[in-house]
C-alpha positions as CSV (number, residue, x, y, z in Angstrom):
1,M,105.4,83.0,25.2
2,K,103.0,84.3,27.8
3,R,103.8,85.8,31.2
4,L,101.9,83.8,33.8
5,A,99.1,86.0,35.2
6,R,98.3,83.8,38.0
7,L,101.4,84.1,40.1
8,A,99.2,84.6,43.2
9,L,101.1,83.3,46.2
10,I,104.5,82.7,47.6
11,V,104.4,81.0,50.9
12,L,107.3,80.3,53.2
13,L,107.1,76.8,54.6
14,C,109.0,74.9,57.1
15,L,108.9,71.1,57.1
16,A,105.7,71.3,59.0
17,G,104.1,73.9,56.7
18,S,101.1,73.4,54.4
19,L,98.9,75.1,51.9
20,G,95.8,74.5,54.1
21,P,93.5,71.5,54.3
22,A,92.9,69.6,51.1
23,T,90.1,67.3,50.2
24,P,91.2,63.7,50.8
25,G,90.7,61.1,48.2
26,L,91.3,63.2,45.0
27,T,94.0,61.7,42.8
28,S,95.9,62.6,39.7
29,T,99.3,61.7,38.3
30,A,102.3,63.9,38.8
31,P,103.1,67.0,36.7
32,P,106.8,66.2,36.0
33,I,109.5,68.7,37.0
34,A,113.2,68.9,36.0
35,R,116.0,71.2,37.1
36,D,119.5,72.1,36.1
37,D,122.0,74.8,37.0
38,T,119.9,77.4,35.1
39,A,116.2,76.8,35.6
40,S,113.4,74.7,36.9
41,V,110.8,73.5,34.3
42,I,107.5,71.8,34.6
43,A,105.3,70.1,31.9
44,A,101.6,69.7,32.6
45,R,98.2,69.0,31.0
46,G,96.2,72.2,30.7
47,P,92.5,72.8,30.0
48,N,90.9,70.5,27.3
49,D,94.0,68.2,27.3
50,T,96.4,70.9,26.1
51,L,100.1,70.7,26.9
52,R,101.8,73.5,28.8
53,F,105.4,74.2,29.7
54,Y,106.3,76.3,32.7
55,W,109.8,77.6,33.5
56,N,111.5,79.7,36.2
57,L,115.1,80.9,36.1
58,N,117.0,79.9,39.2
59,G,116.7,82.7,41.8
60,D,113.8,84.5,40.0
61,V,110.4,84.5,41.8
62,S,108.5,84.8,38.4
63,W,107.2,81.8,36.5
64,Y,106.2,81.8,32.9
65,W,104.4,79.4,30.7
66,T,103.9,78.7,27.0
67,A,101.4,76.5,25.1
68,V,103.2,73.6,23.6
69,A,100.3,71.7,22.0
70,G,96.6,72.5,21.6
71,P,93.3,71.0,22.7
72,G,92.9,67.2,22.6
73,S,96.7,66.7,22.2
74,T,97.6,65.2,25.7
75,P,95.2,62.7,27.3
76,S,97.6,61.9,30.2
77,E,100.3,63.7,32.1
78,P,103.5,64.1,30.1
79,S,107.1,63.3,31.0
80,L,109.9,65.8,31.0
81,A,113.7,65.9,30.9
82,R,116.3,68.7,30.7
83,D,120.0,69.3,30.3
84,G,122.2,72.3,29.6
85,T,121.1,72.4,26.0
86,A,117.4,71.6,25.7
87,S,114.1,70.6,27.4
88,V,112.3,67.6,26.0
89,I,108.8,66.2,26.6
90,A,107.3,62.8,25.8
91,A,103.5,62.5,25.9
92,Q,100.7,60.2,25.0
93,G,98.9,61.9,22.0
94,A,95.5,61.7,20.5
95,N,94.4,58.2,19.5
96,N,97.2,56.7,21.7
97,T,100.0,58.0,19.6
98,L,103.4,58.8,21.1
99,K,104.6,62.4,20.7
100,F,108.0,64.0,21.3
101,Y,108.4,67.8,21.9
102,W,111.7,69.7,22.3
103,N,113.0,73.2,22.5
104,L,116.5,74.6,22.8
105,N,117.1,76.5,26.1
106,G,116.3,80.1,25.6
107,N,114.4,79.6,22.4
108,P,110.6,80.0,22.6
109,T,109.9,77.7,19.7
110,W,108.8,74.2,20.4
111,N,109.2,71.4,17.8
112,T,107.3,68.2,17.6
113,T,107.6,64.7,16.2
114,Q,105.2,61.7,16.2
115,V,107.4,58.9,17.4
116,A,104.8,56.1,17.1
117,G,101.4,56.0,15.5
118,P,97.8,55.4,16.7
119,G,97.3,52.6,19.2
120,S,101.0,52.5,20.1
121,T,101.0,53.9,23.6
122,V,98.4,52.9,26.2
123,S,99.6,55.0,29.2
124,A,101.9,57.9,30.0
125,P,105.4,57.5,28.6
126,S,108.7,58.3,30.4
127,V,111.6,60.3,28.8
128,A,115.2,60.7,29.6
129,R,118.1,62.5,27.9
130,G,121.9,62.1,28.0
131,A,125.0,60.8,26.3
132,G,123.9,62.1,22.9
133,A,120.4,60.6,22.8
134,N,116.8,61.0,23.8
135,V,115.1,57.9,25.1
136,I,111.5,57.0,25.8
137,A,109.9,54.0,27.6
138,A,106.2,53.4,27.0
139,R,103.6,50.7,27.7
140,G,102.4,49.4,24.4
141,P,99.5,47.3,23.2
142,N,98.9,44.1,25.3
143,N,101.1,45.5,28.1
144,T,104.3,45.2,26.1
145,L,107.3,47.4,27.1
146,M,108.5,49.6,24.3
147,F,111.8,51.6,24.0
148,Y,112.3,54.4,21.5
149,W,115.5,56.5,21.0
150,N,117.0,59.1,18.7
151,L,120.4,60.7,18.5
152,Y,120.6,64.5,19.1
153,G,119.9,66.4,15.9
154,N,118.6,63.3,14.1
155,P,114.9,63.3,13.3
156,T,114.7,59.5,13.0
157,W,113.4,57.5,15.9
158,N,114.1,53.8,16.4
159,A,112.0,51.3,18.3
160,T,112.6,48.1,20.3
161,Q,110.2,45.8,22.1
162,V,112.0,45.3,25.4
163,A,109.4,42.9,27.0
164,G,106.5,41.0,25.4
165,P,102.7,40.9,26.0
166,G,101.6,40.9,29.7
167,S,105.0,42.0,31.0
168,I,104.0,45.3,32.6
169,L,101.0,46.6,34.4
170,S,101.6,50.4,34.6
171,A,103.6,53.2,33.0
172,P,107.3,52.5,33.1
173,S,110.1,54.9,34.3
174,I,113.3,55.5,32.4
175,A,116.7,56.9,33.3
176,R,120.0,57.3,31.4
177,D,123.7,58.2,32.2
178,G,126.9,58.1,30.2
179,T,127.0,54.2,30.2
180,A,123.5,52.7,30.1
181,T,119.8,53.2,29.9
182,V,117.6,51.6,32.6
183,I,113.9,51.1,33.0
184,A,111.8,50.2,36.1
185,A,108.3,48.8,35.7
186,Q,105.5,47.1,37.6
187,G,105.5,43.6,36.3
188,A,103.0,40.8,36.2
189,N,101.6,39.9,39.7
190,N,102.9,43.2,41.0
191,T,106.5,42.3,40.8
192,L,109.2,45.0,40.4
193,M,111.2,44.6,37.2
194,F,114.4,46.2,36.1
195,Y,115.6,46.4,32.5
196,W,118.9,47.7,31.2
197,N,121.1,48.0,28.1
198,L,124.6,49.4,27.6
199,H,124.9,52.2,25.0
200,G,125.4,50.9,21.5
201,N,124.3,47.3,22.5
202,P,120.9,46.3,21.1
203,T,120.4,43.6,23.8
204,W,118.2,44.4,26.7
205,N,118.6,42.5,30.0
206,A,116.0,41.9,32.7
207,T,116.0,41.3,36.5
208,Q,113.2,40.7,38.9
209,V,114.1,43.1,41.7
210,A,111.2,42.1,44.0
211,G,108.7,39.3,43.8
212,P,104.9,39.0,43.5
213,G,102.8,41.4,45.5
214,S,105.8,43.6,46.3
215,I,104.7,46.9,44.7
216,L,101.2,48.5,44.4
217,S,101.8,51.2,41.8
218,A,104.3,52.4,39.1
219,P,107.9,52.7,40.4
220,S,110.3,55.6,39.7
221,I,113.9,55.2,38.7
222,A,117.0,57.4,38.7
223,R,120.6,56.7,37.8
224,D,124.0,58.3,38.0
225,G,127.6,57.1,37.3
226,T,127.6,55.0,40.5
227,A,124.2,53.4,41.0
228,S,120.6,52.8,39.8
229,V,117.9,53.6,42.5
230,I,114.2,52.9,42.5
231,A,111.4,54.1,44.7
232,A,108.1,52.2,44.9
233,Q,104.9,52.0,46.9
234,G,105.2,48.7,48.6
235,A,102.8,46.2,50.2
236,N,100.6,47.7,53.0
237,N,101.4,51.2,51.5
238,T,105.0,51.2,52.7
239,L,107.6,53.3,50.9
240,K,110.4,51.1,49.5
241,F,113.9,52.1,48.2
242,Y,115.9,49.7,46.0
243,W,119.5,50.2,44.7
244,N,122.3,48.4,43.0
245,L,125.8,49.5,42.2
246,N,126.4,49.8,38.5
247,G,127.7,46.5,37.1
248,N,126.6,44.6,40.2
249,P,123.6,42.2,39.8
250,T,122.7,42.3,43.5
251,W,119.8,44.6,44.5
252,N,119.4,45.9,48.0
253,T,116.3,47.3,49.6
254,T,115.3,49.6,52.5
255,Q,111.9,50.4,53.9
256,V,112.0,54.2,54.0
257,A,108.6,54.6,55.7
258,G,106.3,52.0,57.3
259,P,102.7,50.7,56.6
260,G,100.2,53.3,55.6
261,S,102.8,55.9,54.9
262,T,102.4,56.2,51.1
263,V,99.1,56.2,49.2
264,S,100.2,56.4,45.6
265,A,103.3,56.3,43.3
266,P,106.4,58.1,44.6
267,S,109.0,60.0,42.6
268,I,112.8,59.7,43.0
269,A,115.9,61.8,42.0
270,R,119.6,61.4,42.6
271,D,122.9,63.1,42.2
272,S,126.4,62.4,43.3
273,A,125.6,63.3,46.9
274,A,122.2,62.0,47.7
275,S,118.9,60.3,46.7
276,V,115.6,62.1,47.4
277,I,112.0,60.9,47.2
278,A,108.7,62.8,47.2
279,A,105.5,60.9,48.1
280,R,101.9,61.4,48.9
281,G,101.0,60.3,52.4
282,P,97.8,59.9,54.4
283,N,95.4,62.8,54.4
284,D,97.1,64.2,51.3
285,A,100.3,65.1,53.1
286,L,103.2,65.9,50.8
287,K,106.3,64.1,52.2
288,F,110.0,64.4,51.3
289,Y,112.6,61.8,52.2
290,W,116.4,62.0,51.6
291,N,119.6,60.1,52.4
292,L,123.2,60.8,51.7
293,N,124.8,58.3,49.3
294,G,126.4,55.5,51.3
295,N,124.4,56.2,54.4
296,P,121.6,53.7,55.2
297,T,119.7,56.3,57.3
298,W,116.7,58.0,55.6
299,N,115.4,61.3,56.9
300,G,111.9,62.6,56.2
301,G,109.4,65.4,56.8
302,S,106.2,67.1,55.6
303,V,106.4,69.8,52.9
304,G,102.8,70.7,52.4
305,D,99.6,69.2,50.9
306,T,99.1,67.5,47.6
307,L,96.1,66.1,45.7
308,S,98.3,64.3,43.2
309,D,101.3,62.1,43.0
310,P,104.2,64.5,43.4
311,S,107.3,64.7,41.1
312,V,110.8,65.5,42.4
313,A,114.0,66.8,40.8
314,R,117.4,67.7,42.2
315,G,120.0,70.1,40.7
316,G,121.3,73.6,40.7
317,G,121.8,73.5,44.5
318,A,118.2,72.7,45.3
319,N,115.5,70.0,45.6
320,V,112.2,70.9,43.8
321,I,108.8,69.2,43.9
322,A,105.8,69.7,41.6
323,A,102.3,68.8,42.8
324,R,98.6,69.6,42.3
325,G,96.2,71.3,44.7
326,P,92.5,72.1,44.7
327,N,91.0,72.8,41.3
328,N,94.0,71.1,39.7
329,S,96.1,74.1,40.7
330,L,99.9,73.7,40.1
331,Y,102.4,74.2,42.9
332,M,106.2,74.1,43.1
333,Y,108.1,73.6,46.3
334,I,111.9,74.3,46.7
335,N,114.5,73.9,49.3
336,L,118.2,74.7,49.0
337,I,120.4,71.6,49.6
338,G,121.4,71.5,53.2
339,N,118.6,73.9,54.3
340,P,115.6,72.3,56.1
341,Y,113.1,75.1,55.0
342,W,110.8,74.7,52.0
343,R,109.3,77.5,50.0
344,G,106.0,76.9,48.1
345,T,104.8,78.8,45.1
346,L,101.3,78.7,43.5
347,I,102.3,78.6,39.8
348,D,98.9,78.3,38.1
349,G,95.6,78.6,40.0
350,C,93.3,76.4,37.9
351,P,95.1,75.0,34.9
352,G,92.6,72.1,34.4
353,C,89.4,74.1,34.9
């Protein structure tokens, strides 16, 4: 474990605040963030395709990091999940393998398993954790949709092909609660596809949530005991929100922000009170949107600047966002639930240099 030497800046931001002008047009995928009642954690690619894990105890201004995997291990951004017991990471490994990393909270040791061999995973995977299992969704060869799972404490991973060749066009997004596992994916002809299975049932079901041309990038999904929710970049760079009540086949949709508002893939999180979305807007603005569950009105504002897709999480009394700035620098933004003010922290000044 290493104490982060680059904790260089803590900036108080209101919704109109920023980190200064960014160079428009630079893109990268989101460094994933997760949060529970104890800590915020981030997984990110480091120099030379290493894998790093950053953590901060709630209420502490200091961030720390540790090297999870060495050079050449992580060719795309990883995916991250956390609960009260452990943090877990899924990542595309060297030679398009699928790798799974985990550590018990408070233990500095990371463990690793190769879930699937060379050529199995052609873009960044997505991981979720809950109800006694870790689950991963990944885009496989020929644009298949693959699902992997293991029970806590069991080293054996199982695999299922959820959808066949040509079914998905980008990295999928996965979520899990006490009842079901759900996946959102950009389907053929830029449709929005939703897949689900009930725990213990090997059968996967599929629904086309929105038709051809409806989404322009990978969607993001979240789920709780009440509903599944999806955020996606819609036609004409709108920001779209889709939801259905658990057990109800009907999907509903809302345009959260109009044409030109969203330039890349958004990220969504949800708890029992609200759904929240982080998105990259025009001129590299970092935008945050929220609505209270059951209320059709969405609220939104600017948090700062971003040169990547952002990633959002909600928990422990706060909303948190991870995003990249100049020189691939890594930032975290936080606001306490119910408070309009955001605080930004430079976590690592140049992790990709």
